ZAVEXPA-468673 format. One record per atom (N, C-alpha, C): residue in three letters; y, z, x. Coordinates in steps of 0.1 Angstrom, whole numbers, padded with zeros to 4 digits, always signed. Each point is the difference from the previous one (the first is absolute). Layout:
BEGIN
ALAYZX/...
***
This chain:
BEGIN
MET+0154+1090+1247/MET-0001-0014+0003/MET-0013-0005-0005/LYS-0011+0007+0004/LYS-0013-0003-0004/LYS-0001-0002-0015/ASP+0005+0009-0007/ASP+0000-0001-0015/ASP+0006-0013-0006/LYS+0012-0003+0007/LYS+0007-0012-0004/LYS-0009-0013+0002/LYS-0007+0000+0011/LYS-0008-0011+0003/LYS-0012+0000-0009/THR-0005+0011-0005/THR-0011+0000-0008/THR+0004-0004-0014/TYR+0011+0005-0004/TYR+0006-0004-0013/TYR+0004-0016-0001/PHE+0004-0004+0011/PHE+0004-0014+0001/PHE-0013-0009+0000/LEU-0010+0005+0007/LEU-0013-0008-0001/LEU-0006+0001-0015/LEU+0001+0012-0005/LEU-0005+0001-0014/LEU+0006-0008-0009/ILE+0013+0000+0001/ILE+0009-0010-0009/ILE-0004-0014+0002/LEU-0001-0004+0012/LEU-0004-0014+0004/LEU-0014-0003-0006/ILE-0010+0009+0001/ILE-0012-0003-0006/ILE+0000-0001-0014/VAL+0006+0008-0006/VAL+0002+0000-0015/VAL+0006-0013-0005/THR+0011-0004+0008/THR+0007-0012-0004/THR-0010-0012+0002/LEU-0007+0000+0011/LEU-0009-0011+0002/LEU-0011+0000-0011/LEU-0005+0012-0004/LEU-0010+0001-0011/LEU+0006-0005-0012/LEU+0012+0003-0004/LEU+0006-0005-0012/LEU+0002-0015+0000/PHE+0005-0005+0012/PHE+0002-0015+0002/PHE-0013-0007-0002/ASN-0011+0006+0007/ASN-0013-0006-0002/ASN-0005+0000-0014/TYR+0002+0011-0008/TYR-0004+0001-0014/TYR+0007-0011-0008/MET+0013-0001+0002/MET+0008-0009-0008/MET-0005-0016+0003/SER-0002-0001+0014/SER-0006-0014+0003/SER-0013-0003-0006/MET-0009+0009-0001/MET-0012-0001-0006/MET+0000-0003-0015/ARG+0009+0006-0007/ARG+0002-0002-0014/ARG+0004-0015-0002/GLU+0010-0004+0008/GLU+0004-0015-0001/GLU-0012-0009+0003/ILE-0008+0002+0009/ILE-0011-0007+0003/ILE-0010-0001-0012/LYS-0002+0011-0006/LYS-0009+0000-0012/LYS+0007-0008-0012/THR+0012+0001-0001/THR+0006-0008-0011/THR-0002-0015+0002/ASN+0002-0004+0014/ASN-0002-0014+0003/ASN-0014-0005-0002/VAL-0009+0009+0003/VAL-0014-0004-0002/VAL-0003-0003-0015/GLU+0006+0009-0009/GLU-0002-0003-0015/GLU+0006-0013-0003/GLU+0012-0004+0005/GLU+0006-0014-0002/GLU-0010-0010+0005/TYR-0004+0002+0012/TYR-0009-0011+0004/TYR-0013-0001-0008/ASN-0006+0011-0004/ASN-0011-0001-0009/ASN+0003-0008-0013/MET+0012+0003-0005/MET+0004-0008-0013/MET+0001-0015+0004/LYS+0006-0004+0012/LYS+0000-0014+0003/LYS-0013-0006+0002/ILE-0009+0008+0007/ILE-0014-0005+0002/ILE-0006-0002-0014/ASP+0001+0008-0009/ASP-0006-0001-0013/ASP+0006-0013-0007/SER+0013-0002+0001/SER+0006-0012-0005/SER-0004-0013+0006/ILE-0002+0000+0013/ILE-0005-0011+0007/ILE-0015-0003-0004/GLN-0008+0012-0002/GLN-0014-0002-0003/GLN+0000-0007-0015/SER+0009+0005-0008/SER+0000-0005-0013/SER+0002-0016+0000/GLU+0010-0004+0009/GLU+0003-0015+0002/GLU-0012-0007+0005/ILE-0006+0007+0010/ILE-0012-0007+0006/ILE-0012-0002-0011/ASP-0002+0010-0008/ASP-0010-0002-0011/ASP+0004-0011-0009/SER+0012-0001-0004/SER+0006-0010-0009/SER-0003-0014+0006/ILE+0004-0002+0013/ILE-0001-0012+0007/ILE-0016-0003+0002/SER-0007+0010+0003/SER-0016-0003+0000/SER-0005-0005-0013/TYR+0004+0006-0010/TYR-0004-0005-0013/TYR+0004-0014-0003/MET+0013-0003+0004/MET+0004-0015-0002/MET-0007-0009+0009/ASN-0003+0005+0012/ASN-0007-0008+0009/ASN-0015-0003-0005/THR-0007+0009-0007/THR-0012-0001-0005/THR+0000-0011-0011/GLU+0011+0001-0008/GLU+0002-0010-0011/GLU+0001-0014+0006/LEU+0009-0001+0009/LEU+0002-0013+0008/LEU-0013-0006+0005/ASP-0008+0009+0007/ASP-0012-0004+0005/ASP-0009-0007-0011/GLY-0001+0007-0011/GLY-0007-0006-0012/GLY+0005-0014-0005/LYS+0013-0001+0000/LYS+0006-0013-0003/LYS-0003-0011+0010/ILE+0000+0004+0012/ILE-0003-0010+0011/ILE-0014-0005-0001/ASN-0009+0011-0002/ASN-0015-0004-0002/ASN+0000-0009-0012/SER+0006+0003-0011/SER+0000-0009-0012/SER+0005-0015+0003/LEU+0012+0000+0008/LEU+0004-0014+0003/LEU-0009-0007+0009/HIS-0007+0008+0011/HIS-0009-0007+0008/HIS-0012-0006-0008/THR-0004+0007-0010/THR-0010-0006-0009/THR+0004-0012-0007/GLU+0013+0001-0005/GLU+0005-0013-0007/GLU+0001-0011+0010/ILE+0005+0003+0011/ILE+0001-0011+0011/ILE-0013-0006+0003/GLU-0010+0008+0001/GLU-0014-0005+0002/GLU-0005-0009-0011/LEU+0003+0004-0012/LEU-0004-0008-0012/LEU+0008-0014+0000/ILE+0013+0001+0003/ILE+0008-0013+0001/ILE-0005-0008+0012/ASP-0003+0005+0011/ASP-0005-0007+0011/ASP-0013-0008-0004/GLY-0009+0007-0007/GLY-0011-0007-0006/GLY+0003-0011-0009/ASP+0008+0002-0009/ASP+0006-0011-0009/ASP+0005-0012+0008/ILE+0008+0003+0010/ILE+0006-0010+0009/ILE-0011-0008+0007/SER-0010+0007+0005/SER-0011-0006+0007/SER-0008-0010-0010/ARG-0002+0004-0012/ARG-0007-0008-0009/ARG+0008-0012-0004/VAL+0013+0001-0002/VAL+0009-0011-0002/VAL+0000-0009+0011/GLN+0001+0005+0012/GLN+0000-0010+0012/GLN-0014-0006+0001/ASN-0011+0005-0003/ASN-0012-0006+0001/ASN-0001-0011-0012/ASN+0006+0004-0011/ASN+0000-0012-0012/ASN+0008-0012+0005/ILE+0012+0004+0006/ILE+0007-0012+0005/ILE-0006-0008+0010/THR-0008+0007+0009/THR-0008-0008+0010/THR-0010-0009-0007/VAL-0007+0006-0009/VAL-0010-0008-0007/VAL+0007-0012-0008/ILE+0011+0002-0007/ILE+0006-0010-0006/ILE+0005-0011+0009/LYS+0005+0004+0012/LYS+0004-0010+0009/LYS-0011-0007+0006/ASP-0011+0006+0002/ASP-0013-0007+0005/ASP-0004-0011-0010/ASN+0000+0005-0013/ASN-0005-0009-0011/ASN+0010-0012-0001/THR+0013+0003+0001/THR+0009-0011-0001/THR+0000-0009+0011/ASN-0002+0005+0012/ASN-0001-0009+0012/ASN-0013-0009-0001/GLU-0011+0007-0005/GLU-0012-0008-0002/GLU+0002-0012-0010/LYS+0006+0004-0012/LYS+0003-0011-0009/LYS+0009-0011+0006/VAL+0011+0003+0008/VAL+0008-0009+0006/VAL-0008-0009+0009/ARG-0009+0007+0009/ARG-0009-0008+0008/ARG-0008-0009-0007/THR-0005+0004-0011/THR-0010-0009-0008/THR+0008-0012-0006/ILE+0012+0003-0005/ILE+0008-0012-0005/ILE+0004-0009+0010/THR+0003+0005+0012/THR+0004-0010+0011/THR-0011-0009+0004/LEU-0013+0004-0003/LEU-0010-0008+0004/LEU-0004-0011-0011/PHE+0006+0002-0013/PHE-0002-0009-0010/PHE+0006-0014+0004/GLY-0008-0010-0004/GLY+0005-0013+0002/GLY+0010-0005-0013/ASP+0004-0012+0000/ASP+0009-0004-0011/ASP-0007+0001-0013/ASP-0013-0006-0001/ASP-0007+0001-0013/ASP-0002+0014-0004/GLU-0004+0008+0009/GLU-0003+0015-0003/GLU+0012+0007-0006/LEU+0012-0003+0007/LEU+0012+0006-0005/LEU+0004-0004-0013/GLU-0001-0013-0003/GLU+0002-0005-0014/GLU-0008+0006-0010/LEU-0013+0002+0004/LEU-0009+0006-0010/LEU+0003+0015-0002/PHE+0003+0006+0011/PHE+0004+0015-0001/PHE+0012+0002-0008/PHE+0011-0008+0001/PHE+0011+0003-0008/PHE+0000-0005-0014/ALA-0009-0010-0002/ALA-0003-0004-0014/ALA-0007+0011-0008/GLU-0010+0006+0008/GLU-0008+0011-0007/GLU+0009+0012-0002/TRP+0010+0003+0010/TRP+0009+0011-0001/TRP+0009-0002-0011/ALA+0005-0013-0002/ALA+0010-0003-0012/ALA-0007+0002-0012/ARG-0013-0005-0002/ARG-0007+0002-0011/ARG-0002+0014-0005/GLN-0004+0009+0010/GLN-0002+0014-0003/GLN+0013+0006-0004/HIS+0012-0003+0006/HIS+0012+0005-0004/HIS+0005-0004-0014/LYS-0003-0014-0003/LYS+0003-0005-0013/LYS-0007+0007-0011/ASP-0013+0003+0003/ASP-0009+0006-0011/ASP+0005+0015-0001/SER+0005+0006+0010/SER+0005+0014-0002/SER+0014+0001-0006/ILE+0007-0011+0000/ILE+0013+0000-0007/ILE-0002-0003-0015/ASP-0009-0008-0003/ASP-0003-0004-0014/ASP-0006+0011-0007/
***
């Protein structure tokens, strides 16, 4: 009886060892698959990182262009303000003219324009 028990335990141990060995092989195979997936994902990350760097360069370029355009807009707005101020000053000056001064002003204006047409 003792021999049967020993054989049974021996067979059980061998069976467990075989089962353990088979399980370990499967785990090793899965690790290889995961490594391949990791390499693939790393490749995608590198590609996206490169594209991100290119986009950062384009963004910086656009920021520079925006700053130049903002400067142009500021200069145009300043010119508009100067022109408005000059126009308002001329309008104020004309409103202060009396009848004789207005007649003289328009006569001179008409003479200048007639000379330029001829």
